[in-house]
C-alpha positions in Angstrom: -100.4 29.1 14.0 -97.1 29.9 15.8 -95.5 26.9 14.4 -96.8 27.0 10.9 -95.3 30.8 10.7 -91.9 29.4 12.0 -91.6 26.8 9.3 -93.3 28.6 6.6 -90.0 29.8 5.2 -88.7 26.0 4.7 -91.8 24.9 2.7 -95.5 23.5 3.0 -96.7 22.0 5.7 -99.4 18.9 5.1 -102.4 19.8 7.1 -102.9 15.7 7.3 -99.8 15.8 9.1 -100.5 18.0 11.4 -103.7 16.4 12.5 -102.0 13.0 12.9 -99.4 14.5 15.1 -102.1 16.2 17.3 -104.2 12.8 17.6 -100.9 10.9 18.4 -99.2 13.3 20.9 -99.6 12.5 24.6 -102.0 14.4 26.5 -99.7 14.3 29.3 -96.8 15.6 27.8 -95.4 19.0 29.6 -96.1 22.2 27.8 -93.5 23.4 25.6 -91.3 25.8 27.4 -90.2 29.2 26.5 -86.8 29.2 24.7 -84.0 30.2 27.3 -82.2 32.5 25.0 -85.8 34.6 24.5 -85.5 35.0 28.4 -82.0 35.9 28.2 -82.8 38.3 25.5 -85.1 40.1 27.4 -83.2 40.2 30.6 -80.2 42.0 28.6 -82.5 44.5 27.0 -83.6 45.4 30.5 -80.2 45.5 31.9 -78.9 47.8 29.0 -81.9 49.8 29.1 -80.8 50.5 33.0 -77.3 51.0 32.1 -78.1 53.5 29.6 -80.3 55.5 31.8 -77.7 55.6 34.6 -75.1 56.7 31.9 -77.2 59.8 30.7 -78.1 60.5 34.4 -74.6 60.9 35.0 -73.8 62.9 32.0 -76.5 65.3 33.0 -75.1 65.9 36.4 -71.5 66.3 35.2 -72.8 68.8 32.7 -74.9 70.8 35.1 -71.9 70.9 37.2 -69.2 72.0 34.8 -71.6 74.4 33.0 -72.5 77.9 34.8 -76.1 77.9 35.9 -78.3 80.7 35.3 -81.0 79.3 38.0 -79.1 78.4 41.2 -79.0 81.0 44.1 -75.3 81.5 43.8 -75.4 81.6 39.9 -74.1 85.1 39.8 -71.1 84.2 41.9 -70.4 81.2 39.8 -70.7 83.4 36.4 -68.1 85.8 38.1 -65.7 83.1 39.3 -66.2 81.7 35.4 -65.4 84.8 33.7 -62.5 86.3 36.1 -60.9 82.7 35.4 -59.8 83.7 32.3 -57.7 86.6 33.6 -53.9 86.9 35.2 -55.5 88.2 38.3 -58.6 86.1 39.0 -59.0 86.6 42.6 -58.7 90.5 42.5 -61.1 90.5 39.3 -63.7 88.3 41.6 -63.1 90.7 44.9 -63.5 93.6 43.1 -66.9 92.8 41.1 -68.3 90.5 43.7 -67.8 93.6 46.4 -69.9 95.8 44.6 -73.6 95.9 46.0 -74.8 95.6 42.2 -76.1 92.1 42.5 -75.3 91.2 38.8 -77.4 88.8 36.8 -75.3 85.8 35.9 -74.8 87.6 32.6 -71.4 87.8 31.1 -72.1 91.5 29.5 -73.4 92.7 32.7 -70.3 91.3 34.6 -67.9 92.5 32.1 -69.7 95.9 32.1 -68.9 96.0 36.0 -65.3 95.0 35.3 -65.0 98.1 33.1 -66.6 100.3 35.4 -64.4 99.5 38.2 -61.4 100.1 35.8 -62.7 103.6 35.2 -63.2 104.3 39.0 -59.8 103.1 39.7 -58.2 105.1 37.1 -60.3 108.4 37.9 -58.8 108.0 41.5 -55.3 107.9 39.9 -55.8 110.9 37.5 -57.2 112.8 40.4 -54.2 112.2 42.6 -51.9 113.1 39.8 -53.6 116.6 39.4 -53.1 117.6 42.9 -49.2 116.9 42.4 -46.6 119.5 41.5 -47.2 120.0 38.1 -43.7 119.2 36.3 -44.0 118.3 32.4 -43.7 114.4 33.3 -47.1 114.9 35.5 -48.6 116.7 33.0 -48.0 114.2 30.4 -48.8 111.4 32.5 -52.3 113.4 33.3 -52.8 113.6 29.6 -52.3 110.1 29.2 -54.6 108.8 32.0 -57.2 111.2 30.5 -56.9 109.5 27.2 -57.1 106.0 29.0 -60.2 107.2 30.6 -61.9 108.2 27.4 -61.1 104.9 25.8 -62.5 103.1 28.8 -65.5 105.0 29.0 -66.3 104.5 25.3 -66.0 100.7 26.2 -68.7 101.1 28.7 -71.1 103.2 26.6 -70.8 100.5 23.8 -71.7 97.7 26.4 -75.0 99.6 27.3 -76.1 99.4 23.6 -78.3 96.5 22.7 -76.6 94.7 19.9 -73.1 93.3 20.8 -71.6 92.2 17.4 -68.1 90.6 16.9 -67.0 94.1 15.3 -68.1 95.9 18.5 -66.2 93.4 20.9 -63.1 94.0 18.7 -63.7 97.7 18.9 -63.8 97.4 22.8 -60.7 95.4 22.8 -58.7 97.9 21.2 -59.8 100.6 23.2 -58.8 98.8 26.3 -55.7 97.8 24.9 -55.0 101.5 24.4 -56.1 102.3 27.7 -53.5 99.8 29.0 -50.8 101.4 26.7 -51.7 105.0 28.2 -50.9 103.7 31.6 -47.7 102.4 30.7 -46.3 105.3 28.6 -47.5 107.3 31.8 -45.2 105.7 34.1 -42.4 105.4 31.5 -42.6 109.0 31.2 -42.1 109.7 34.9 -39.1 107.4 35.3 -37.4 108.7 32.2 -37.7 112.5 33.2 -36.8 111.2 36.9 -40.1 112.8 38.2 -40.2 112.4 42.1 -43.9 111.3 41.8 -42.9 108.1 40.1 -43.1 105.9 43.0 -46.3 107.5 44.3 -47.9 107.0 40.9 -46.6 103.4 40.3 -48.1 102.2 43.8 -51.4 104.0 43.0 -51.6 102.8 39.5 -50.4 99.2 40.1 -54.2 98.3 40.9 -55.8 100.5 38.1 -53.3 98.7 35.6 -54.5 95.2 37.3 -58.2 96.3 36.9 -57.8 97.6 33.3 -55.8 94.3 32.4 -58.6 92.2 33.7 -61.2 93.9 31.7 -58.6 93.1 28.5 -58.4 89.6 29.3 -62.0 89.3 29.6 -62.9 91.1 26.3 -60.1 89.0 24.6 -62.0 85.9 25.8 -65.5 86.9 25.2 -66.4 84.8 22.2 -65.3 81.8 24.5 -67.0 83.1 27.7 -70.5 83.3 25.9 -69.9 80.0 24.4 -69.8 78.7 28.1 -73.0 80.3 28.8 -74.3 79.1 25.6 -75.1 82.8 24.4 -74.4 83.9 21.2 -73.4 87.3 19.7 -76.2 89.4 19.0 
């Protein structure tokens, strides 16, 4: 039947011819062997399947190693590093956040909120220090600038505490943090221009607060890209 199917496309076969061929055939002749190319094709398919499987396994491994994992025990640490890498000061960003006893989840929103809270705490220390200094006009202006900066940062923290994190809200937060950075720069510029004796001390104390605020600004400026790395959409 197999031979009939093979030659079917080339025309009809005479049954009498088939019978004659069967009767006159040598009974001791060896059985027909499977074509060599059929065996070769099966082997090739098996090899190809194995190669594809190995490639898929390698791709999965690379993907898991490059993407932040949300299930590993060190996932929070890995997430913090991923987020802080967008800042100009990744070491201070990572150290300040990871040193907190907050045990953050590997959630970009929670980690960013911690960065904001660190900025608020550090800037509050600077503002409190200025209030204890001699109250010259430059110092008073500086205190006002820092209070405005704190207000902007606190607005940002409050916005992050709300459920819906839309693109418009992220843009608002970026604007507020940018204003907080400008307020701190304006404070220092005013002290220098008026020759305040407190300028060096304030500059030393404000260096870290400006660094932390700058870290928060860099994070929010790249927040959409950060969420993409974690496969999290704005909501």
